[in-house]
C-alpha positions as YAML, in Angstrom:
chain: A
units: angstrom
residues:
- id: 1
  name: UNK
  ca: [213.60, 16.14, 62.04]
- id: 2
  name: UNK
  ca: [210.56, 16.66, 59.77]
- id: 3
  name: UNK
  ca: [210.68, 20.39, 60.76]
- id: 4
  name: UNK
  ca: [213.92, 20.92, 60.14]
- id: 5
  name: UNK
  ca: [213.80, 18.88, 56.52]
- id: 6
  name: UNK
  ca: [210.71, 21.47, 55.71]
- id: 7
  name: UNK
  ca: [213.22, 24.65, 56.74]
- id: 8
  name: UNK
  ca: [216.07, 23.58, 55.03]
- id: 9
  name: UNK
  ca: [213.75, 22.64, 51.90]
- id: 10
  name: UNK
  ca: [212.31, 25.75, 52.21]
- id: 11
  name: UNK
  ca: [215.80, 27.75, 52.34]
- id: 12
  name: UNK
  ca: [216.96, 25.76, 49.50]
- id: 13
  name: UNK
  ca: [213.48, 27.27, 47.22]
- id: 14
  name: UNK
  ca: [214.60, 30.83, 48.20]
- id: 15
  name: UNK
  ca: [217.96, 30.26, 46.98]
- id: 16
  name: UNK
  ca: [216.94, 29.12, 44.06]
- id: 17
  name: UNK
  ca: [214.49, 31.73, 42.96]
- id: 18
  name: UNK
  ca: [217.64, 34.57, 44.66]
- id: 19
  name: UNK
  ca: [219.90, 32.90, 41.91]
- id: 20
  name: UNK
  ca: [217.65, 32.70, 39.23]
- id: 21
  name: UNK
  ca: [216.53, 36.56, 39.53]
- id: 22
  name: UNK
  ca: [220.54, 37.21, 39.27]
- id: 23
  name: UNK
  ca: [220.30, 36.34, 35.64]
- id: 24
  name: UNK
  ca: [217.10, 38.79, 34.82]
- id: 25
  name: UNK
  ca: [217.13, 41.89, 32.87]
- id: 26
  name: UNK
  ca: [215.83, 44.71, 34.03]
- id: 27
  name: UNK
  ca: [212.66, 45.65, 32.02]
- id: 28
  name: UNK
  ca: [209.10, 47.44, 32.31]
- id: 29
  name: UNK
  ca: [208.11, 44.55, 34.44]
- id: 30
  name: UNK
  ca: [210.72, 43.21, 35.97]
- id: 31
  name: UNK
  ca: [212.71, 45.02, 38.29]
- id: 32
  name: UNK
  ca: [215.64, 42.58, 39.84]
- id: 33
  name: UNK
  ca: [216.85, 44.21, 42.84]
- id: 34
  name: UNK
  ca: [212.80, 44.55, 43.54]
- id: 35
  name: UNK
  ca: [212.05, 41.06, 43.03]
- id: 36
  name: UNK
  ca: [215.06, 40.35, 45.53]
- id: 37
  name: UNK
  ca: [213.51, 42.22, 48.34]
- id: 38
  name: UNK
  ca: [210.34, 40.46, 47.81]
- id: 39
  name: UNK
  ca: [212.00, 36.93, 48.01]
- id: 40
  name: UNK
  ca: [213.65, 38.01, 50.90]
- id: 41
  name: UNK
  ca: [210.26, 39.32, 52.52]
- id: 42
  name: UNK
  ca: [208.61, 36.37, 51.67]
- id: 43
  name: UNK
  ca: [210.81, 33.58, 52.59]
- id: 44
  name: UNK
  ca: [210.14, 30.27, 53.71]
- id: 45
  name: UNK
  ca: [211.17, 31.00, 56.97]
- id: 46
  name: UNK
  ca: [208.50, 31.11, 60.03]
- id: 47
  name: UNK
  ca: [210.45, 32.63, 62.77]
- id: 48
  name: UNK
  ca: [209.49, 36.00, 61.62]
- id: 49
  name: UNK
  ca: [209.46, 38.87, 59.17]
- id: 50
  name: UNK
  ca: [211.99, 40.05, 57.28]
- id: 51
  name: UNK
  ca: [211.73, 43.97, 58.10]
- id: 52
  name: UNK
  ca: [214.84, 45.19, 56.49]
- id: 53
  name: UNK
  ca: [213.58, 43.72, 53.01]
- id: 54
  name: UNK
  ca: [210.31, 44.73, 53.60]
- id: 55
  name: UNK
  ca: [210.67, 48.40, 53.89]
- id: 56
  name: UNK
  ca: [213.31, 48.22, 50.89]
- id: 57
  name: UNK
  ca: [210.01, 47.22, 49.08]
- id: 58
  name: UNK
  ca: [207.99, 50.40, 50.56]
- id: 59
  name: UNK
  ca: [210.92, 52.71, 49.58]
- id: 60
  name: UNK
  ca: [210.68, 51.51, 46.28]
- id: 61
  name: UNK
  ca: [207.05, 51.65, 45.83]
- id: 62
  name: UNK
  ca: [207.06, 55.25, 46.94]
- id: 63
  name: UNK
  ca: [209.92, 56.22, 45.11]
- id: 64
  name: UNK
  ca: [208.38, 56.28, 42.03]
- id: 65
  name: UNK
  ca: [205.00, 55.23, 40.41]
- id: 66
  name: UNK
  ca: [206.62, 52.90, 37.45]
- id: 67
  name: UNK
  ca: [207.97, 50.59, 40.19]
- id: 68
  name: UNK
  ca: [203.99, 49.34, 40.40]
- id: 69
  name: UNK
  ca: [203.94, 46.68, 37.81]
- id: 70
  name: UNK
  ca: [207.42, 45.20, 38.64]
- id: 71
  name: UNK
  ca: [205.82, 44.91, 42.01]
- id: 72
  name: UNK
  ca: [202.60, 43.62, 40.74]
- id: 73
  name: UNK
  ca: [204.54, 41.14, 38.52]
- id: 74
  name: UNK
  ca: [206.66, 39.53, 41.37]
- id: 75
  name: UNK
  ca: [204.35, 39.41, 44.10]
- id: 76
  name: UNK
  ca: [201.61, 37.60, 41.93]
- id: 77
  name: UNK
  ca: [204.75, 35.32, 40.82]
- id: 78
  name: UNK
  ca: [205.64, 34.29, 44.31]
- id: 79
  name: UNK
  ca: [202.25, 33.78, 45.19]
- id: 80
  name: UNK
  ca: [200.72, 32.07, 42.52]
- id: 81
  name: UNK
  ca: [203.50, 29.51, 42.69]
- id: 82
  name: UNK
  ca: [203.72, 28.93, 46.44]
- id: 83
  name: UNK
  ca: [201.65, 26.38, 48.53]
- id: 84
  name: UNK
  ca: [203.11, 27.36, 51.49]
- id: 85
  name: UNK
  ca: [201.06, 29.01, 54.40]
- id: 86
  name: UNK
  ca: [204.43, 31.18, 55.19]
- id: 87
  name: UNK
  ca: [205.16, 32.71, 52.38]
- id: 88
  name: UNK
  ca: [201.44, 33.30, 51.55]
- id: 89
  name: UNK
  ca: [200.71, 35.16, 54.99]
- id: 90
  name: UNK
  ca: [203.82, 37.09, 54.40]
- id: 91
  name: UNK
  ca: [203.07, 38.12, 51.15]
- id: 92
  name: UNK
  ca: [199.91, 39.19, 52.38]
- id: 93
  name: UNK
  ca: [201.46, 41.19, 55.13]
- id: 94
  name: UNK
  ca: [204.14, 42.74, 52.46]
- id: 95
  name: UNK
  ca: [200.98, 43.88, 50.66]
- id: 96
  name: UNK
  ca: [199.10, 45.16, 53.57]
- id: 97
  name: UNK
  ca: [202.09, 47.77, 53.98]
- id: 98
  name: UNK
  ca: [202.25, 48.58, 50.44]
- id: 99
  name: UNK
  ca: [198.35, 49.49, 50.51]
- id: 100
  name: UNK
  ca: [199.26, 51.62, 53.52]
- id: 101
  name: UNK
  ca: [201.40, 53.72, 51.53]
- id: 102
  name: UNK
  ca: [198.62, 55.35, 50.04]
- id: 103
  name: UNK
  ca: [200.79, 56.58, 46.52]
- id: 104
  name: UNK
  ca: [198.43, 57.64, 43.89]
- id: 105
  name: UNK
  ca: [199.99, 55.22, 41.77]
- id: 106
  name: UNK
  ca: [197.79, 52.25, 43.84]
- id: 107
  name: UNK
  ca: [194.73, 53.25, 42.14]
- id: 108
  name: UNK
  ca: [195.79, 51.43, 39.18]
- id: 109
  name: UNK
  ca: [195.68, 47.88, 41.30]
- id: 110
  name: UNK
  ca: [191.97, 48.08, 42.01]
- id: 111
  name: UNK
  ca: [192.02, 44.50, 43.39]
- id: 112
  name: UNK
  ca: [194.98, 41.92, 44.49]
- id: 113
  name: UNK
  ca: [197.05, 40.75, 41.85]
- id: 114
  name: UNK
  ca: [196.99, 37.09, 43.20]
- id: 115
  name: UNK
  ca: [193.87, 34.84, 44.39]
- id: 116
  name: UNK
  ca: [193.87, 32.99, 47.62]
- id: 117
  name: UNK
  ca: [190.44, 32.66, 48.51]
- id: 118
  name: UNK
  ca: [190.68, 29.24, 47.93]
- id: 119
  name: UNK
  ca: [194.62, 28.62, 49.67]
- id: 120
  name: UNK
  ca: [195.36, 25.43, 50.67]
- id: 121
  name: UNK
  ca: [199.14, 24.87, 52.45]
- id: 122
  name: UNK
  ca: [200.28, 21.51, 50.71]
- id: 123
  name: UNK
  ca: [203.37, 20.44, 52.88]
- id: 124
  name: UNK
  ca: [201.27, 19.09, 55.49]
- id: 125
  name: UNK
  ca: [198.04, 17.39, 56.01]
- id: 126
  name: UNK
  ca: [194.52, 19.21, 56.42]
- id: 127
  name: UNK
  ca: [194.08, 18.56, 59.68]
- id: 128
  name: UNK
  ca: [197.44, 20.28, 60.96]
- id: 129
  name: UNK
  ca: [196.84, 23.86, 58.35]
- id: 130
  name: UNK
  ca: [193.36, 24.31, 58.55]
- id: 131
  name: UNK
  ca: [193.36, 27.19, 60.95]
- id: 132
  name: UNK
  ca: [196.39, 28.66, 58.62]
- id: 133
  name: UNK
  ca: [194.35, 28.06, 55.77]
- id: 134
  name: UNK
  ca: [191.14, 29.62, 57.18]
- id: 135
  name: UNK
  ca: [193.56, 32.81, 58.25]
- id: 136
  name: UNK
  ca: [195.04, 33.49, 55.28]
- id: 137
  name: UNK
  ca: [191.74, 33.25, 53.28]
- id: 138
  name: UNK
  ca: [190.08, 35.86, 55.56]
- id: 139
  name: UNK
  ca: [193.44, 38.07, 55.26]
- id: 140
  name: UNK
  ca: [193.23, 38.15, 51.71]
- id: 141
  name: UNK
  ca: [189.46, 38.81, 51.69]
- id: 142
  name: UNK
  ca: [190.31, 42.01, 53.79]
- id: 143
  name: UNK
  ca: [192.81, 43.24, 51.92]
- id: 144
  name: UNK
  ca: [191.14, 42.74, 48.42]
- id: 145
  name: UNK
  ca: [188.27, 44.42, 49.49]
- id: 146
  name: UNK
  ca: [190.67, 47.17, 51.21]
- id: 147
  name: UNK
  ca: [192.67, 47.59, 47.79]
- id: 148
  name: UNK
  ca: [189.43, 48.54, 45.86]
- id: 149
  name: UNK
  ca: [188.34, 50.72, 48.36]
- id: 150
  name: UNK
  ca: [191.47, 52.71, 48.50]
- id: 151
  name: UNK
  ca: [191.79, 52.56, 44.88]
- id: 152
  name: UNK
  ca: [188.37, 54.68, 45.01]
- id: 153
  name: UNK
  ca: [189.26, 57.05, 47.82]
- id: 154
  name: UNK
  ca: [193.12, 57.93, 45.94]
- id: 155
  name: UNK
  ca: [190.88, 58.33, 42.57]
- id: 156
  name: UNK
  ca: [188.25, 60.95, 44.74]
- id: 157
  name: UNK
  ca: [191.26, 62.93, 46.07]
- id: 158
  name: UNK
  ca: [192.52, 63.49, 42.27]
- id: 159
  name: UNK
  ca: [189.33, 64.90, 41.24]
- id: 160
  name: UNK
  ca: [188.50, 68.41, 41.40]
- id: 161
  name: UNK
  ca: [187.69, 69.12, 44.88]
- id: 162
  name: UNK
  ca: [184.10, 69.25, 45.81]
- id: 163
  name: UNK
  ca: [181.85, 69.52, 49.16]
- id: 164
  name: UNK
  ca: [180.73, 65.94, 49.96]
- id: 165
  name: UNK
  ca: [176.70, 65.23, 50.45]
- id: 166
  name: UNK
  ca: [175.40, 63.70, 53.85]
- id: 167
  name: UNK
  ca: [174.56, 60.80, 51.31]
- id: 168
  name: UNK
  ca: [178.30, 60.21, 50.18]
- id: 169
  name: UNK
  ca: [179.37, 60.15, 53.86]
- id: 170
  name: UNK
  ca: [176.79, 57.95, 54.74]
- id: 171
  name: UNK
  ca: [178.29, 55.18, 52.03]
- id: 172
  name: UNK
  ca: [181.54, 56.05, 52.75]
- id: 173
  name: UNK
  ca: [180.83, 55.05, 56.42]
- id: 174
  name: UNK
  ca: [179.13, 51.95, 55.38]
- id: 175
  name: UNK
  ca: [182.21, 50.61, 53.70]
- id: 176
  name: UNK
  ca: [184.38, 51.30, 56.27]
- id: 177
  name: UNK
  ca: [181.84, 49.08, 58.39]
- id: 178
  name: UNK
  ca: [182.02, 46.46, 55.92]
- id: 179
  name: UNK
  ca: [185.57, 46.81, 56.08]
- id: 180
  name: UNK
  ca: [185.69, 46.54, 59.76]
- id: 181
  name: UNK
  ca: [183.28, 43.19, 59.64]
- id: 182
  name: UNK
  ca: [185.94, 41.82, 57.29]
- id: 183
  name: UNK
  ca: [188.77, 42.45, 59.65]
- id: 184
  name: UNK
  ca: [186.71, 40.85, 62.20]
- id: 185
  name: UNK
  ca: [187.04, 37.69, 60.61]
- id: 186
  name: UNK
  ca: [190.73, 37.48, 60.88]
- id: 187
  name: UNK
  ca: [191.77, 35.20, 63.70]
- id: 188
  name: UNK
  ca: [193.79, 32.10, 64.42]
- id: 189
  name: UNK
  ca: [191.81, 29.00, 65.37]
- id: 190
  name: UNK
  ca: [193.57, 26.43, 65.78]
- id: 191
  name: UNK
  ca: [195.49, 25.27, 68.78]
- id: 192
  name: UNK
  ca: [198.64, 24.99, 66.79]
- id: 193
  name: UNK
  ca: [199.15, 28.61, 65.23]
- id: 194
  name: UNK
  ca: [200.64, 30.42, 68.18]
- id: 195
  name: UNK
  ca: [203.34, 31.30, 66.20]
- id: 196
  name: UNK
  ca: [205.65, 33.90, 66.15]
- id: 197
  name: UNK
  ca: [204.69, 35.02, 62.81]
- id: 198
  name: UNK
  ca: [200.72, 34.77, 63.34]
- id: 199
  name: UNK
  ca: [201.34, 36.93, 66.15]
- id: 200
  name: UNK
  ca: [203.45, 39.83, 63.98]
- id: 201
  name: UNK
  ca: [200.46, 39.39, 61.73]
- id: 202
  name: UNK
  ca: [197.54, 39.76, 64.24]
- id: 203
  name: UNK
  ca: [199.53, 42.75, 65.22]
- id: 204
  name: UNK
  ca: [199.10, 44.36, 61.69]
- id: 205
  name: UNK
  ca: [195.57, 43.65, 61.84]
- id: 206
  name: UNK
  ca: [194.68, 45.33, 65.28]
- id: 207
  name: UNK
  ca: [196.42, 48.62, 64.15]
- id: 208
  name: UNK
  ca: [194.16, 48.24, 60.97]
- id: 209
  name: UNK
  ca: [191.15, 47.78, 63.33]
- id: 210
  name: UNK
  ca: [192.03, 50.85, 65.27]
- id: 211
  name: UNK
  ca: [192.89, 53.23, 62.45]
- id: 212
  name: UNK
  ca: [189.59, 51.85, 60.51]
- id: 213
  name: UNK
  ca: [186.99, 52.14, 63.49]
- id: 214
  name: UNK
  ca: [188.66, 55.43, 64.49]
- id: 215
  name: UNK
  ca: [187.44, 56.68, 61.23]
- id: 216
  name: UNK
  ca: [183.91, 55.45, 61.35]
- id: 217
  name: UNK
  ca: [183.39, 57.35, 64.82]
- id: 218
  name: UNK
  ca: [184.80, 60.19, 63.23]
- id: 219
  name: UNK
  ca: [182.67, 60.02, 60.54]
- id: 220
  name: UNK
  ca: [179.89, 59.39, 62.77]
- id: 221
  name: UNK
  ca: [180.78, 62.43, 64.93]
- id: 222
  name: UNK
  ca: [180.65, 64.57, 61.83]
- id: 223
  name: UNK
  ca: [177.34, 63.35, 60.34]
- id: 224
  name: UNK
  ca: [175.46, 63.71, 63.34]
- id: 225
  name: UNK
  ca: [176.50, 67.46, 63.03]
- id: 226
  name: UNK
  ca: [174.95, 67.38, 59.51]
- id: 227
  name: UNK
  ca: [172.07, 65.67, 60.18]
- id: 228
  name: UNK
  ca: [169.29, 68.12, 60.24]
- id: 229
  name: UNK
  ca: [165.52, 69.46, 59.89]
- id: 230
  name: UNK
  ca: [165.93, 69.48, 56.30]
- id: 231
  name: UNK
  ca: [167.63, 66.09, 56.09]
- id: 232
  name: UNK
  ca: [165.26, 63.47, 54.55]
- id: 233
  name: UNK
  ca: [163.95, 60.75, 55.32]
- id: 234
  name: UNK
  ca: [165.92, 58.61, 53.62]
- id: 235
  name: UNK
  ca: [169.07, 59.83, 55.05]
- id: 236
  name: UNK
  ca: [167.87, 59.58, 58.70]
- id: 237
  name: UNK
  ca: [166.98, 56.17, 58.06]
- id: 238
  name: UNK
  ca: [170.35, 55.33, 56.84]
- id: 239
  name: UNK
  ca: [172.32, 57.37, 59.53]
- id: 240
  name: UNK
  ca: [170.18, 55.36, 62.34]
- id: 241
  name: UNK
  ca: [170.88, 52.19, 60.53]
- id: 242
  name: UNK
  ca: [174.92, 53.01, 60.80]
- id: 243
  name: UNK
  ca: [174.65, 54.18, 64.22]
- id: 244
  name: UNK
  ca: [173.01, 50.72, 65.68]
- id: 245
  name: UNK
  ca: [175.65, 48.84, 63.52]
- id: 246
  name: UNK
  ca: [178.37, 50.44, 65.06]
- id: 247
  name: UNK
  ca: [176.88, 49.65, 68.31]
- id: 248
  name: UNK
  ca: [176.75, 45.99, 67.58]
- id: 249
  name: UNK
  ca: [180.14, 46.11, 66.14]
- id: 250
  name: UNK
  ca: [181.38, 47.81, 69.43]
- id: 251
  name: UNK
  ca: [180.37, 44.57, 71.03]
- id: 252
  name: UNK
  ca: [182.02, 42.36, 68.58]
- id: 253
  name: UNK
  ca: [185.05, 44.45, 69.01]
- id: 254
  name: UNK
  ca: [184.86, 44.03, 72.55]
- id: 255
  name: UNK
  ca: [184.93, 39.87, 72.11]
- id: 256
  name: UNK
  ca: [187.91, 40.32, 69.51]
- id: 257
  name: UNK
  ca: [190.43, 42.22, 71.61]
- id: 258
  name: UNK
  ca: [189.58, 39.83, 74.32]
- id: 259
  name: UNK
  ca: [190.46, 36.78, 72.19]
- id: 260
  name: UNK
  ca: [193.70, 38.52, 71.22]
- id: 261
  name: UNK
  ca: [194.60, 39.92, 74.34]
- id: 262
  name: UNK
  ca: [194.42, 35.49, 75.53]
- id: 263
  name: UNK
  ca: [196.05, 34.54, 72.40]
- id: 264
  name: UNK
  ca: [198.99, 36.99, 73.27]
- id: 265
  name: UNK
  ca: [198.60, 39.66, 70.40]
- id: 266
  name: UNK
  ca: [200.93, 42.67, 71.99]
- id: 267
  name: UNK
  ca: [198.54, 45.58, 70.29]
- id: 268
  name: UNK
  ca: [195.54, 44.31, 71.78]
- id: 269
  name: UNK
  ca: [196.49, 44.98, 75.41]
- id: 270
  name: UNK
  ca: [195.90, 48.79, 75.27]
- id: 271
  name: UNK
  ca: [192.87, 49.42, 74.30]
- id: 272
  name: UNK
  ca: [190.83, 53.00, 74.45]
- id: 273
  name: UNK
  ca: [187.98, 52.65, 76.43]
- id: 274
  name: UNK
  ca: [184.37, 53.81, 75.38]
- id: 275
  name: UNK
  ca: [180.98, 54.64, 76.52]
- id: 276
  name: UNK
  ca: [178.13, 53.07, 74.66]
- id: 277
  name: UNK
  ca: [175.74, 54.89, 72.74]
- id: 278
  name: UNK
  ca: [172.63, 55.16, 75.06]
- id: 279
  name: UNK
  ca: [169.35, 53.56, 74.19]
- id: 280
  name: UNK
  ca: [167.69, 56.69, 74.56]
- id: 281
  name: UNK
  ca: [169.76, 58.14, 71.83]
- id: 282
  name: UNK
  ca: [168.70, 55.83, 69.27]
- id: 283
  name: UNK
  ca: [165.25, 56.33, 70.00]
- id: 284
  name: UNK
  ca: [165.66, 60.28, 69.66]
- id: 285
  name: UNK
  ca: [166.51, 59.33, 66.00]
- id: 286
  name: UNK
  ca: [163.79, 56.95, 65.67]
- id: 287
  name: UNK
  ca: [161.46, 59.86, 66.95]
- id: 288
  name: UNK
  ca: [163.42, 62.36, 64.20]
- id: 289
  name: UNK
  ca: [162.05, 60.10, 61.48]
- id: 290
  name: UNK
  ca: [158.85, 60.06, 62.77]
- id: 291
  name: UNK
  ca: [158.79, 63.49, 62.97]
- id: 292
  name: UNK
  ca: [159.66, 63.12, 58.80]
- id: 293
  name: UNK
  ca: [157.08, 60.81, 58.32]
- id: 294
  name: UNK
  ca: [154.24, 62.77, 60.23]
- id: 295
  name: UNK
  ca: [155.58, 65.88, 58.12]
- id: 296
  name: UNK
  ca: [154.97, 64.13, 54.70]
- id: 297
  name: UNK
  ca: [151.69, 62.77, 55.93]
- id: 298
  name: UNK
  ca: [150.40, 65.97, 56.73]
- id: 299
  name: UNK
  ca: [152.31, 68.64, 54.38]
- id: 300
  name: UNK
  ca: [149.30, 69.90, 52.64]
- id: 301
  name: UNK
  ca: [147.14, 71.06, 55.07]
- id: 302
  name: UNK
  ca: [149.66, 71.78, 58.23]
- id: 303
  name: UNK
  ca: [153.03, 72.22, 56.63]
- id: 304
  name: UNK
  ca: [153.89, 75.44, 58.84]
- id: 305
  name: UNK
  ca: [153.03, 73.50, 61.84]
- id: 306
  name: UNK
  ca: [154.48, 70.29, 61.58]
- id: 307
  name: UNK
  ca: [158.08, 71.97, 60.55]
- id: 308
  name: UNK
  ca: [157.88, 73.65, 63.68]
- id: 309
  name: UNK
  ca: [157.28, 70.41, 65.33]
- id: 310
  name: UNK
  ca: [159.94, 68.71, 63.80]
- id: 311
  name: UNK
  ca: [162.58, 71.74, 64.85]
- id: 312
  name: UNK
  ca: [161.49, 71.40, 68.15]
- id: 313
  name: UNK
  ca: [162.32, 67.34, 68.32]
- id: 314
  name: UNK
  ca: [165.59, 67.66, 66.75]
- id: 315
  name: UNK
  ca: [167.18, 70.68, 69.13]
- id: 316
  name: UNK
  ca: [165.88, 68.91, 71.91]
- id: 317
  name: UNK
  ca: [167.03, 65.68, 71.25]
- id: 318
  name: UNK
  ca: [170.39, 65.68, 69.35]
- id: 319
  name: UNK
  ca: [172.70, 67.14, 72.26]
- id: 320
  name: UNK
  ca: [171.95, 63.84, 73.76]
- id: 321
  name: UNK
  ca: [173.66, 62.21, 71.28]
- id: 322
  name: UNK
  ca: [176.78, 63.59, 72.32]
- id: 323
  name: UNK
  ca: [178.77, 61.19, 74.99]
- id: 324
  name: UNK
  ca: [181.98, 61.65, 77.11]
- id: 325
  name: UNK
  ca: [185.05, 59.69, 75.87]
- id: 326
  name: UNK
  ca: [188.00, 58.71, 78.32]
- id: 327
  name: UNK
  ca: [191.42, 59.79, 78.39]
- id: 328
  name: UNK
  ca: [191.96, 56.58, 76.66]
- id: 329
  name: UNK
  ca: [191.11, 58.43, 73.57]
- id: 330
  name: UNK
  ca: [194.20, 59.86, 72.70]
- id: 331
  name: UNK
  ca: [195.33, 56.60, 70.94]
- id: 332
  name: UNK
  ca: [193.85, 58.20, 67.72]
- id: 333
  name: UNK
  ca: [195.07, 61.58, 67.96]
- id: 334
  name: UNK
  ca: [197.69, 63.65, 66.12]
- id: 335
  name: UNK
  ca: [201.35, 62.18, 65.58]
- id: 336
  name: UNK
  ca: [200.31, 58.52, 67.02]
- id: 337
  name: UNK
  ca: [199.15, 55.62, 65.77]
- id: 338
  name: UNK
  ca: [199.81, 51.78, 66.57]
- id: 339
  name: UNK
  ca: [202.59, 49.66, 65.56]
- id: 340
  name: UNK
  ca: [203.80, 46.40, 65.36]
- id: 341
  name: UNK
  ca: [206.41, 47.14, 67.98]
- id: 342
  name: UNK
  ca: [205.33, 48.80, 71.39]
- id: 343
  name: UNK
  ca: [206.32, 52.76, 72.07]
- id: 344
  name: UNK
  ca: [207.15, 53.91, 68.43]
- id: 345
  name: UNK
  ca: [206.25, 57.36, 67.26]
- id: 346
  name: UNK
  ca: [204.52, 58.14, 63.87]
- id: 347
  name: UNK
  ca: [206.93, 60.23, 62.42]
- id: 348
  name: UNK
  ca: [205.89, 59.83, 58.75]
- id: 349
  name: UNK
  ca: [209.43, 59.78, 57.34]
- id: 350
  name: UNK
  ca: [209.46, 56.57, 55.10]
- id: 351
  name: UNK
  ca: [212.48, 57.80, 53.33]
- id: 352
  name: UNK
  ca: [214.67, 57.97, 56.15]
- id: 353
  name: UNK
  ca: [216.34, 54.24, 56.24]
- id: 354
  name: UNK
  ca: [219.43, 54.96, 58.43]
- id: 355
  name: UNK
  ca: [217.90, 53.43, 61.44]
- id: 356
  name: UNK
  ca: [217.74, 49.94, 61.89]
- id: 357
  name: UNK
  ca: [214.98, 48.27, 59.65]
- id: 358
  name: UNK
  ca: [213.89, 45.68, 62.39]
- id: 359
  name: UNK
  ca: [212.67, 48.47, 64.69]
- id: 360
  name: UNK
  ca: [210.55, 49.68, 62.23]
- id: 361
  name: UNK
  ca: [206.72, 48.16, 62.03]
- id: 362
  name: UNK
  ca: [205.37, 46.26, 59.08]
- id: 363
  name: UNK
  ca: [202.80, 48.28, 58.08]
- id: 364
  name: UNK
  ca: [202.48, 52.07, 58.78]
- id: 365
  name: UNK
  ca: [199.17, 53.94, 59.09]
- id: 366
  name: UNK
  ca: [200.52, 57.20, 57.11]
- id: 367
  name: UNK
  ca: [197.45, 59.31, 58.18]
- id: 368
  name: UNK
  ca: [196.89, 59.99, 61.77]
- id: 369
  name: UNK
  ca: [193.31, 60.40, 62.58]
- id: 370
  name: UNK
  ca: [192.56, 63.76, 63.94]
- id: 371
  name: UNK
  ca: [189.50, 64.15, 65.98]
- id: 372
  name: UNK
  ca: [188.17, 67.54, 66.13]
- id: 373
  name: UNK
  ca: [184.50, 66.95, 67.53]
- id: 374
  name: UNK
  ca: [183.30, 65.07, 69.96]
- id: 375
  name: UNK
  ca: [182.73, 61.42, 69.01]
- id: 376
  name: UNK
  ca: [179.56, 59.40, 69.52]
- id: 377
  name: UNK
  ca: [181.52, 56.45, 72.05]
- id: 378
  name: UNK
  ca: [180.20, 53.01, 70.81]
- id: 379
  name: UNK
  ca: [181.70, 50.56, 72.79]
- id: 380
  name: UNK
  ca: [182.62, 49.90, 76.54]
- id: 381
  name: UNK
  ca: [185.70, 47.05, 77.54]
...
């Protein structure tokens, strides 16, 4: 009886909101059509996400940069007023999809236009909603960090093209590893959270994990090629730190996906198999760093001799950094990406809405990960 009352109350609130915007005028920060789509996509219905209206929002964002301000205004107004975990979670999933559009106008947003870092559902007792509150706070933390990261990425693409230094690539990989760490904090921890809406949200999270982790692996593979005898000690130390962290995160990923599979997250069942980076390869990098230290200590007296020895160390050890991945890595190649629905091919045609929107994924990775190097495989499932 209480559940029926909550659903009826939520539906009434949504209708009231839709009725009020029907009298709104279109301005630079208001778009009644976009407002309507956002209300439908973030309704109080906990059964599922309204994919049709979610993709209407994405279409508005892709169509013109001028639609970003109305989106920010409508979303922030909607989220700031709600005390429902359902509306808050749907809003975060909608923002996640908007960020995946990767349109240039997103660089203006930087951080998310609302704050859910201290969210608490106001319609039930804390003993029943603490798990939902924790998931929403963790999801918000990731998206807020991700929004800032994407803004910097888009800004760098619009600047004059320049060759990235090794140090810049190291910093980029470190940021991706930080994003992955934040992503792994998103998980349903309470026993009463096995709901359709939660499973859909976790599907979106798993998609993002594959995308970010794939970029980390690709970045490390390219980086190892660039680390040469001319690399400084600081760069070599930073590279070693990144490889060790990637190995550690691989172990965390194994546990995370095992948890997701037991919970029932569909996208967590097809997981690529990786091979752990052997300890001797990490030791090879440590030897290379020691070689740099020896070179610095004896440069004045034995500069030519040390340079020759260091070159021998790197040439002999670096080939061991390559490992063989299994055929399962195909999931990261070319025109395919993981989606919230099974076996949907990524077509990168966001403007074609002649198909049933309910069959479209809520978030779409617009930039497939193209791997042209032998990857350092980091985990074993």
